[in-house]
A tleap script that builds the chain and sets N, CA, C and O, in Angstrom:
source leaprc.protein.ff14SB
mol = sequence {
  NMET LEU LEU ARG THR GLU VAL LYS SER ALA
  GLY GLN ARG GLN ASN SER ARG VAL TYR VAL
  CYS ALA TRP SER ILE THR SER GLY ILE ALA
  ASP GLU PHE ALA GLU ARG ILE PRO GLY ILE
  LYS GLU THR ASP TRP ARG VAL SER TRP LEU
  PRO GLY ARG LEU VAL THR ARG GLU GLN ALA
  ILE ALA ALA MET GLU LEU VAL GLU LEU LEU
  LEU ASP PRO ALA HIE PRO ASN ASP PRO ALA
  THR HIE ALA THR ILE ALA ALA ALA ALA THR
  LEU LEU GLY ILE ARG PRO ILE ASP ALA ALA
  ALA VAL LEU SER GLU ARG HIE PRO ARG CARG
}
set mol.1.N position { 88.550 96.752 131.075 }
set mol.1.CA position { 89.834 96.181 130.786 }
set mol.1.C position { 90.104 96.357 129.294 }
set mol.1.O position { 89.231 96.100 128.464 }
set mol.2.N position { 91.279 96.784 128.968 }
set mol.2.CA position { 91.708 96.933 127.578 }
set mol.2.C position { 92.588 95.752 127.235 }
set mol.2.O position { 93.615 95.532 127.877 }
set mol.3.N position { 92.196 94.994 126.236 }
set mol.3.CA position { 92.967 93.855 125.780 }
set mol.3.C position { 93.738 94.287 124.552 }
set mol.3.O position { 93.153 94.791 123.594 }
set mol.4.N position { 95.009 94.099 124.573 }
set mol.4.CA position { 95.827 94.441 123.415 }
set mol.4.C position { 96.348 93.170 122.773 }
set mol.4.O position { 96.985 92.343 123.426 }
set mol.5.N position { 96.074 93.029 121.505 }
set mol.5.CA position { 96.587 91.903 120.737 }
set mol.5.C position { 97.849 92.374 120.047 }
set mol.5.O position { 97.812 93.296 119.232 }
set mol.6.N position { 98.945 91.756 120.367 }
set mol.6.CA position { 100.195 92.173 119.761 }
set mol.6.C position { 100.564 91.236 118.626 }
set mol.6.O position { 100.545 90.014 118.770 }
set mol.7.N position { 100.897 91.835 117.504 }
set mol.7.CA position { 101.374 91.086 116.352 }
set mol.7.C position { 102.733 91.656 116.016 }
set mol.7.O position { 102.856 92.841 115.706 }
set mol.8.N position { 103.749 90.825 116.074 }
set mol.8.CA position { 105.105 91.294 115.822 }
set mol.8.C position { 105.456 91.092 114.359 }
set mol.8.O position { 105.188 90.038 113.783 }
set mol.9.N position { 106.051 92.098 113.772 }
set mol.9.CA position { 106.422 92.039 112.365 }
set mol.9.C position { 107.704 92.823 112.144 }
set mol.9.O position { 107.745 94.029 112.392 }
set mol.10.N position { 108.721 92.171 111.695 }
set mol.10.CA position { 109.990 92.821 111.344 }
set mol.10.C position { 110.427 93.814 112.416 }
set mol.10.O position { 110.783 94.952 112.111 }
set mol.11.N position { 110.397 93.375 113.673 }
set mol.11.CA position { 110.846 94.225 114.757 }
set mol.11.C position { 109.818 95.236 115.233 }
set mol.11.O position { 110.107 96.015 116.140 }
set mol.12.N position { 108.629 95.246 114.648 }
set mol.12.CA position { 107.595 96.196 115.039 }
set mol.12.C position { 106.499 95.480 115.802 }
set mol.12.O position { 106.339 94.266 115.681 }
set mol.13.N position { 105.750 96.228 116.583 }
set mol.13.CA position { 104.583 95.691 117.253 }
set mol.13.C position { 103.373 96.473 116.823 }
set mol.13.O position { 103.381 97.704 116.817 }
set mol.14.N position { 102.342 95.759 116.466 }
set mol.14.CA position { 101.070 96.381 116.124 }
set mol.14.C position { 100.077 95.986 117.210 }
set mol.14.O position { 99.992 94.811 117.570 }
set mol.15.N position { 99.340 96.931 117.727 }
set mol.15.CA position { 98.386 96.651 118.793 }
set mol.15.C position { 96.958 96.835 118.324 }
set mol.15.O position { 96.636 97.789 117.616 }
set mol.16.N position { 96.107 95.906 118.731 }
set mol.16.CA position { 94.676 96.048 118.532 }
set mol.16.C position { 94.091 96.498 119.849 }
set mol.16.O position { 94.586 96.133 120.916 }
set mol.17.N position { 93.052 97.281 119.777 }
set mol.17.CA position { 92.374 97.716 120.992 }
set mol.17.C position { 91.000 97.097 121.048 }
set mol.17.O position { 90.082 97.509 120.338 }
set mol.18.N position { 90.874 96.112 121.892 }
set mol.18.CA position { 89.608 95.456 122.147 }
set mol.18.C position { 89.282 95.750 123.602 }
set mol.18.O position { 90.063 95.428 124.497 }
set mol.19.N position { 88.130 96.359 123.836 }
set mol.19.CA position { 87.728 96.742 125.185 }
set mol.19.C position { 86.809 95.669 125.753 }
set mol.19.O position { 85.761 95.366 125.183 }
set mol.20.N position { 87.218 95.095 126.889 }
set mol.20.CA position { 86.509 93.961 127.466 }
set mol.20.C position { 86.017 94.310 128.864 }
set mol.20.O position { 86.781 94.801 129.695 }
set mol.21.N position { 84.731 94.052 129.120 }
set mol.21.CA position { 84.201 94.151 130.482 }
set mol.21.C position { 83.297 92.944 130.717 }
set mol.21.O position { 83.198 92.068 129.858 }
set mol.22.N position { 82.646 92.894 131.858 }
set mol.22.CA position { 81.856 91.719 132.221 }
set mol.22.C position { 80.681 91.467 131.282 }
set mol.22.O position { 80.290 90.317 131.084 }
set mol.23.N position { 80.109 92.526 130.698 }
set mol.23.CA position { 78.903 92.379 129.884 }
set mol.23.C position { 79.089 92.694 128.410 }
set mol.23.O position { 78.220 92.366 127.602 }
set mol.24.N position { 80.206 93.325 128.035 }
set mol.24.CA position { 80.368 93.674 126.626 }
set mol.24.C position { 81.837 93.693 126.232 }
set mol.24.O position { 82.735 93.824 127.064 }
set mol.25.N position { 82.041 93.558 124.931 }
set mol.25.CA position { 83.371 93.634 124.326 }
set mol.25.C position { 83.202 94.501 123.091 }
set mol.25.O position { 82.333 94.236 122.261 }
set mol.26.N position { 84.024 95.534 122.961 }
set mol.26.CA position { 83.896 96.423 121.811 }
set mol.26.C position { 85.220 96.594 121.094 }
set mol.26.O position { 86.294 96.391 121.660 }
set mol.27.N position { 85.112 96.968 119.847 }
set mol.27.CA position { 86.270 97.245 119.011 }
set mol.27.C position { 86.635 98.718 119.139 }
set mol.27.O position { 85.766 99.574 119.303 }
set mol.28.N position { 87.903 98.994 119.063 }
set mol.28.CA position { 88.366 100.371 119.082 }
set mol.28.C position { 88.341 101.031 117.718 }
set mol.28.O position { 88.591 102.232 117.613 }
set mol.29.N position { 88.041 100.267 116.661 }
set mol.29.CA position { 88.105 100.852 115.322 }
set mol.29.C position { 86.830 100.732 114.497 }
set mol.29.O position { 86.698 101.399 113.470 }
set mol.30.N position { 85.898 99.904 114.922 }
set mol.30.CA position { 84.687 99.691 114.119 }
set mol.30.C position { 83.469 99.564 115.028 }
set mol.30.O position { 83.593 99.297 116.223 }
set mol.31.N position { 82.306 99.759 114.447 }
set mol.31.CA position { 81.052 99.640 115.196 }
set mol.31.C position { 80.634 98.182 115.322 }
set mol.31.O position { 79.533 97.810 114.914 }
set mol.32.N position { 81.477 97.386 115.864 }
set mol.32.CA position { 81.170 95.977 116.111 }
set mol.32.C position { 81.314 95.730 117.611 }
set mol.32.O position { 82.092 96.399 118.291 }
set mol.33.N position { 80.554 94.762 118.112 }
set mol.33.CA position { 80.549 94.511 119.552 }
set mol.33.C position { 80.146 93.073 119.830 }
set mol.33.O position { 79.630 92.366 118.965 }
set mol.34.N position { 80.398 92.668 121.057 }
set mol.34.CA position { 79.876 91.414 121.580 }
set mol.34.C position { 79.224 91.761 122.906 }
set mol.34.O position { 79.686 92.646 123.627 }
set mol.35.N position { 78.139 91.054 123.221 }
set mol.35.CA position { 77.471 91.303 124.490 }
set mol.35.C position { 77.051 89.996 125.122 }
set mol.35.O position { 76.647 89.053 124.442 }
set mol.36.N position { 77.157 89.961 126.443 }
set mol.36.CA position { 76.723 88.783 127.172 }
set mol.36.C position { 75.209 88.780 127.244 }
set mol.36.O position { 74.591 89.811 127.509 }
set mol.37.N position { 74.622 87.639 127.011 }
set mol.37.CA position { 73.173 87.524 127.049 }
set mol.37.C position { 72.769 87.142 128.469 }
set mol.37.O position { 73.212 86.115 128.983 }
set mol.38.N position { 71.938 87.953 129.102 }
set mol.38.CA position { 71.519 87.622 130.466 }
set mol.38.C position { 70.640 86.371 130.469 }
set mol.38.O position { 69.876 86.120 129.537 }
set mol.39.N position { 70.770 85.620 131.514 }
set mol.39.CA position { 69.962 84.411 131.627 }
set mol.39.C position { 70.638 83.403 132.525 }
set mol.39.O position { 71.459 83.741 133.377 }
set mol.40.N position { 70.276 82.184 132.312 }
set mol.40.CA position { 70.771 81.107 133.160 }
set mol.40.C position { 72.260 80.860 132.931 }
set mol.40.O position { 73.021 80.685 133.883 }
set mol.41.N position { 72.666 80.848 131.676 }
set mol.41.CA position { 74.069 80.569 131.349 }
set mol.41.C position { 74.839 81.875 131.186 }
set mol.41.O position { 74.525 82.683 130.312 }
set mol.42.N position { 75.837 82.074 132.020 }
set mol.42.CA position { 76.651 83.286 131.919 }
set mol.42.C position { 77.672 83.198 130.795 }
set mol.42.O position { 78.395 84.159 130.532 }
set mol.43.N position { 77.731 82.062 130.140 }
set mol.43.CA position { 78.736 81.879 129.092 }
set mol.43.C position { 78.221 82.220 127.704 }
set mol.43.O position { 78.983 82.150 126.740 }
set mol.44.N position { 76.959 82.585 127.573 }
set mol.44.CA position { 76.411 82.884 126.250 }
set mol.44.C position { 76.658 84.342 125.860 }
set mol.44.O position { 76.284 85.271 126.576 }
set mol.45.N position { 77.290 84.508 124.721 }
set mol.45.CA position { 77.581 85.825 124.171 }
set mol.45.C position { 77.040 85.894 122.754 }
set mol.45.O position { 76.923 84.879 122.069 }
set mol.46.N position { 76.714 87.098 122.328 }
set mol.46.CA position { 76.270 87.373 120.966 }
set mol.46.C position { 77.255 88.356 120.353 }
set mol.46.O position { 77.650 89.329 120.995 }
set mol.47.N position { 77.648 88.101 119.116 }
set mol.47.CA position { 78.602 88.967 118.403 }
set mol.47.C position { 77.850 89.647 117.264 }
set mol.47.O position { 77.133 88.993 116.508 }
set mol.48.N position { 78.017 90.952 117.147 }
set mol.48.CA position { 77.252 91.732 116.163 }
set mol.48.C position { 77.430 91.242 114.737 }
set mol.48.O position { 76.467 91.249 113.970 }
set mol.49.N position { 78.611 90.822 114.361 }
set mol.49.CA position { 78.835 90.433 112.970 }
set mol.49.C position { 78.660 88.932 112.728 }
set mol.49.O position { 78.903 88.445 111.624 }
set mol.50.N position { 78.238 88.203 113.762 }
set mol.50.CA position { 77.922 86.778 113.631 }
set mol.50.C position { 76.484 86.542 114.094 }
set mol.50.O position { 76.261 85.852 115.088 }
set mol.51.N position { 75.513 87.108 113.386 }
set mol.51.CA position { 74.123 87.008 113.845 }
set mol.51.C position { 73.638 85.561 113.917 }
set mol.51.O position { 73.982 84.721 113.086 }
set mol.52.N position { 72.825 85.304 114.944 }
set mol.52.CA position { 72.238 83.985 115.094 }
set mol.52.C position { 73.115 82.963 115.786 }
set mol.52.O position { 72.696 81.823 115.986 }
set mol.53.N position { 74.321 83.350 116.152 }
set mol.53.CA position { 75.229 82.416 116.827 }
set mol.53.C position { 75.427 82.826 118.270 }
set mol.53.O position { 75.541 84.012 118.578 }
set mol.54.N position { 75.469 81.845 119.152 }
set mol.54.CA position { 75.882 82.084 120.530 }
set mol.54.C position { 77.295 81.554 120.679 }
set mol.54.O position { 77.612 80.461 120.210 }
set mol.55.N position { 78.136 82.328 121.330 }
set mol.55.CA position { 79.538 81.951 121.490 }
set mol.55.C position { 79.939 82.089 122.953 }
set mol.55.O position { 79.210 82.677 123.753 }
set mol.56.N position { 81.089 81.550 123.292 }
set mol.56.CA position { 81.638 81.705 124.634 }
set mol.56.C position { 82.340 83.060 124.730 }
set mol.56.O position { 82.527 83.744 123.724 }
set mol.57.N position { 82.719 83.431 125.929 }
set mol.57.CA position { 83.449 84.696 126.117 }
set mol.57.C position { 84.766 84.668 125.336 }
set mol.57.O position { 85.136 85.648 124.691 }
set mol.58.N position { 85.460 83.541 125.402 }
set mol.58.CA position { 86.724 83.408 124.682 }
set mol.58.C position { 86.520 83.580 123.177 }
set mol.58.O position { 87.320 84.233 122.508 }
set mol.59.N position { 85.454 82.996 122.656 }
set mol.59.CA position { 85.151 83.142 121.235 }
set mol.59.C position { 84.745 84.578 120.899 }
set mol.59.O position { 85.083 85.085 119.829 }
set mol.60.N position { 84.026 85.227 121.805 }
set mol.60.CA position { 83.633 86.617 121.572 }
set mol.60.C position { 84.869 87.512 121.490 }
set mol.60.O position { 84.940 88.404 120.645 }
set mol.61.N position { 85.831 87.271 122.362 }
set mol.61.CA position { 87.078 88.045 122.308 }
set mol.61.C position { 87.796 87.769 120.992 }
set mol.61.O position { 88.289 88.701 120.357 }
set mol.62.N position { 87.863 86.516 120.572 }
set mol.62.CA position { 88.500 86.168 119.293 }
set mol.62.C position { 87.795 86.853 118.126 }
set mol.62.O position { 88.448 87.331 117.199 }
set mol.63.N position { 86.461 86.902 118.171 }
set mol.63.CA position { 85.704 87.569 117.104 }
set mol.63.C position { 86.045 89.048 117.040 }
set mol.63.O position { 86.172 89.608 115.951 }
set mol.64.N position { 86.194 89.681 118.188 }
set mol.64.CA position { 86.521 91.107 118.203 }
set mol.64.C position { 87.972 91.344 117.794 }
set mol.64.O position { 88.283 92.370 117.189 }
set mol.65.N position { 88.852 90.417 118.113 }
set mol.65.CA position { 90.234 90.522 117.636 }
set mol.65.C position { 90.270 90.430 116.111 }
set mol.65.O position { 91.051 91.126 115.462 }
set mol.66.N position { 89.427 89.574 115.543 }
set mol.66.CA position { 89.351 89.487 114.077 }
set mol.66.C position { 88.929 90.811 113.469 }
set mol.66.O position { 89.467 91.222 112.442 }
set mol.67.N position { 87.975 91.478 114.090 }
set mol.67.CA position { 87.550 92.800 113.603 }
set mol.67.C position { 88.760 93.721 113.525 }
set mol.67.O position { 89.002 94.368 112.505 }
set mol.68.N position { 89.508 93.769 114.609 }
set mol.68.CA position { 90.672 94.655 114.654 }
set mol.68.C position { 91.720 94.273 113.609 }
set mol.68.O position { 92.235 95.130 112.891 }
set mol.69.N position { 92.026 92.993 113.533 }
set mol.69.CA position { 93.088 92.551 112.628 }
set mol.69.C position { 92.713 92.659 111.163 }
set mol.69.O position { 93.568 92.941 110.324 }
set mol.70.N position { 91.439 92.436 110.844 }
set mol.70.CA position { 91.030 92.453 109.440 }
set mol.70.C position { 90.635 93.836 108.927 }
set mol.70.O position { 90.711 94.091 107.725 }
set mol.71.N position { 90.220 94.720 109.808 }
set mol.71.CA position { 89.748 96.034 109.351 }
set mol.71.C position { 90.750 97.169 109.542 }
set mol.71.O position { 90.612 98.220 108.915 }
set mol.72.N position { 91.738 96.981 110.381 }
set mol.72.CA position { 92.701 98.059 110.636 }
set mol.72.C position { 93.866 97.960 109.656 }
set mol.72.O position { 94.647 97.011 109.725 }
set mol.73.N position { 93.995 98.922 108.747 }
set mol.73.CA position { 95.078 98.856 107.763 }
set mol.73.C position { 96.471 99.004 108.366 }
set mol.73.O position { 97.465 98.776 107.675 }
set mol.74.N position { 96.562 99.377 109.628 }
set mol.74.CA position { 97.863 99.530 110.273 }
set mol.74.C position { 98.513 98.179 110.590 }
set mol.74.O position { 99.713 98.115 110.855 }
set mol.75.N position { 97.721 97.097 110.564 }
set mol.75.CA position { 98.302 95.790 110.863 }
set mol.75.C position { 99.083 95.284 109.667 }
set mol.75.O position { 98.650 95.428 108.523 }
set mol.76.N position { 100.230 94.695 109.935 }
set mol.76.CA position { 101.072 94.219 108.834 }
set mol.76.C position { 100.464 93.013 108.134 }
set mol.76.O position { 99.732 92.222 108.729 }
set mol.77.N position { 100.784 92.899 106.874 }
set mol.77.CA position { 100.363 91.753 106.074 }
set mol.77.C position { 101.538 90.785 106.042 }
set mol.77.O position { 102.293 90.734 105.071 }
set mol.78.N position { 101.680 90.018 107.119 }
set mol.78.CA position { 102.818 89.114 107.236 }
set mol.78.C position { 102.372 87.788 107.865 }
set mol.78.O position { 101.231 87.665 108.313 }
set mol.79.N position { 103.260 86.808 107.900 }
set mol.79.CA position { 102.884 85.495 108.431 }
set mol.79.C position { 102.404 85.514 109.886 }
set mol.79.O position { 101.518 84.736 110.238 }
set mol.80.N position { 102.953 86.362 110.725 }
set mol.80.CA position { 102.530 86.411 112.125 }
set mol.80.C position { 101.080 86.891 112.238 }
set mol.80.O position { 100.297 86.339 113.011 }
set mol.81.N position { 100.734 87.901 111.480 }
set mol.81.CA position { 99.355 88.399 111.482 }
set mol.81.C position { 98.420 87.345 110.919 }
set mol.81.O position { 97.340 87.123 111.466 }
set mol.82.N position { 98.815 86.697 109.842 }
set mol.82.CA position { 97.995 85.654 109.234 }
set mol.82.C position { 97.763 84.511 110.216 }
set mol.82.O position { 96.666 83.956 110.272 }
set mol.83.N position { 98.787 84.154 110.990 }
set mol.83.CA position { 98.653 83.076 111.973 }
set mol.83.C position { 97.687 83.470 113.087 }
set mol.83.O position { 96.901 82.642 113.547 }
set mol.84.N position { 97.740 84.719 113.520 }
set mol.84.CA position { 96.834 85.204 114.556 }
set mol.84.C position { 95.397 85.197 114.046 }
set mol.84.O position { 94.484 84.792 114.766 }
set mol.85.N position { 95.197 85.637 112.823 }
set mol.85.CA position { 93.870 85.627 112.204 }
set mol.85.C position { 93.352 84.197 112.086 }
set mol.85.O position { 92.197 83.923 112.410 }
set mol.86.N position { 94.199 83.292 111.626 }
set mol.86.CA position { 93.794 81.896 111.464 }
set mol.86.C position { 93.417 81.270 112.804 }
set mol.86.O position { 92.439 80.526 112.884 }
set mol.87.N position { 94.172 81.560 113.846 }
set mol.87.CA position { 93.880 80.998 115.167 }
set mol.87.C position { 92.547 81.509 115.704 }
set mol.87.O position { 91.766 80.743 116.268 }
set mol.88.N position { 92.288 82.795 115.531 }
set mol.88.CA position { 91.020 83.370 116.008 }
set mol.88.C position { 89.847 82.790 115.225 }
set mol.88.O position { 88.813 82.465 115.809 }
set mol.89.N position { 89.997 82.659 113.919 }
set mol.89.CA position { 88.927 82.097 113.088 }
set mol.89.C position { 88.674 80.634 113.449 }
set mol.89.O position { 87.523 80.205 113.516 }
set mol.90.N position { 89.728 79.875 113.679 }
set mol.90.CA position { 89.593 78.476 114.070 }
set mol.90.C position { 88.826 78.343 115.378 }
set mol.90.O position { 87.978 77.462 115.519 }
set mol.91.N position { 89.121 79.213 116.328 }
set mol.91.CA position { 88.408 79.193 117.608 }
set mol.91.C position { 86.904 79.403 117.402 }
set mol.91.O position { 86.085 78.872 118.152 }
set mol.92.N position { 86.556 80.180 116.383 }
set mol.92.CA position { 85.147 80.430 116.064 }
set mol.92.C position { 84.544 79.372 115.146 }
set mol.92.O position { 83.332 79.358 114.930 }
set mol.93.N position { 85.370 78.495 114.609 }
set mol.93.CA position { 84.874 77.467 113.699 }
set mol.93.C position { 84.542 77.993 112.323 }
set mol.93.O position { 83.682 77.445 111.634 }
set mol.94.N position { 85.226 79.066 111.913 }
set mol.94.CA position { 85.013 79.629 110.582 }
set mol.94.C position { 86.355 79.761 109.869 }
set mol.94.O position { 87.413 79.701 110.495 }
set mol.95.N position { 86.295 79.941 108.567 }
set mol.95.CA position { 87.524 80.154 107.807 }
set mol.95.C position { 87.877 81.645 107.843 }
set mol.95.O position { 86.980 82.488 107.868 }
set mol.96.N position { 89.164 81.976 107.845 }
set mol.96.CA position { 89.557 83.392 107.828 }
set mol.96.C position { 88.942 84.162 106.659 }
set mol.96.O position { 88.545 85.315 106.823 }
set mol.97.N position { 88.859 83.544 105.490 }
set mol.97.CA position { 88.304 84.228 104.319 }
set mol.97.C position { 86.829 84.560 104.528 }
set mol.97.O position { 86.351 85.589 104.050 }
set mol.98.N position { 86.104 83.689 105.241 }
set mol.98.CA position { 84.688 83.961 105.510 }
set mol.98.C position { 84.533 85.127 106.485 }
set mol.98.O position { 83.647 85.966 106.323 }
set mol.99.N position { 85.392 85.174 107.491 }
set mol.99.CA position { 85.368 86.309 108.425 }
set mol.99.C position { 85.669 87.600 107.671 }
set mol.99.O position { 84.995 88.611 107.869 }
set mol.100.N position { 86.683 87.564 106.804 }
set mol.100.CA position { 87.050 88.747 106.025 }
set mol.100.C position { 85.907 89.180 105.110 }
set mol.100.O position { 85.659 90.376 104.950 }
set mol.101.N position { 85.212 88.217 104.511 }
set mol.101.CA position { 84.112 88.554 103.601 }
set mol.101.C position { 82.956 89.207 104.354 }
set mol.101.O position { 82.409 90.209 103.895 }
set mol.102.N position { 82.580 88.650 105.502 }
set mol.102.CA position { 81.477 89.224 106.286 }
set mol.102.C position { 81.828 90.637 106.734 }
set mol.102.O position { 81.017 91.554 106.602 }
set mol.103.N position { 83.029 90.812 107.259 }
set mol.103.CA position { 83.424 92.141 107.745 }
set mol.103.C position { 83.568 93.132 106.595 }
set mol.103.O position { 83.265 94.315 106.750 }
set mol.104.N position { 84.024 92.657 105.459 }
set mol.104.CA position { 84.142 93.524 104.295 }
set mol.104.C position { 82.772 94.012 103.829 }
set mol.104.O position { 82.619 95.174 103.454 }
set mol.105.N position { 81.780 93.125 103.854 }
set mol.105.CA position { 80.418 93.524 103.489 }
set mol.105.C position { 79.841 94.532 104.479 }
set mol.105.O position { 79.130 95.458 104.090 }
set mol.106.N position { 80.151 94.344 105.753 }
set mol.106.CA position { 79.609 95.236 106.791 }
set mol.106.C position { 80.331 96.582 106.840 }
set mol.106.O position { 79.771 97.571 107.314 }
set mol.107.N position { 81.573 96.622 106.351 }
set mol.107.CA position { 82.382 97.848 106.385 }
set mol.107.C position { 83.044 98.058 105.013 }
set mol.107.O position { 84.260 97.918 104.888 }
set mol.108.N position { 82.260 98.387 104.000 }
set mol.108.CA position { 82.786 98.460 102.635 }
set mol.108.C position { 83.820 99.563 102.412 }
set mol.108.O position { 84.586 99.484 101.451 }
set mol.109.N position { 83.867 100.552 103.238 }
set mol.109.CA position { 84.802 101.669 103.026 }
set mol.109.C position { 86.165 101.441 103.681 }
set mol.109.O position { 87.021 102.326 103.647 }
set mol.110.N position { 86.368 100.304 104.257 }
set mol.110.CA position { 87.661 100.021 104.935 }
set mol.110.C position { 88.583 99.295 104.025 }
set mol.110.O position { 89.706 98.974 104.413 }
savepdb mol mol.pdb
quit
């Protein structure tokens, strides 16, 4: 399943490509991923750029949306994009600036 995050800006639509299946979620633009951890709880996911944390599927999708929104220069720098970033970060319990800092360290050439 391809999940598209739409951010509307001045009459334009910007799409993120997050690929979602039962066991993994991947970014269309960066080497970041989320994977379901096999075991008793089917709700445990691990996100590549959030080491040591277990998250829900919904949080894993939000984490991958952050990758797309923060690393893809095609996304507009406007209030709608900022609101989407803030909502995804809130779902993860982190600040948007912290997500941006971690991803910036992991992808310095972006």
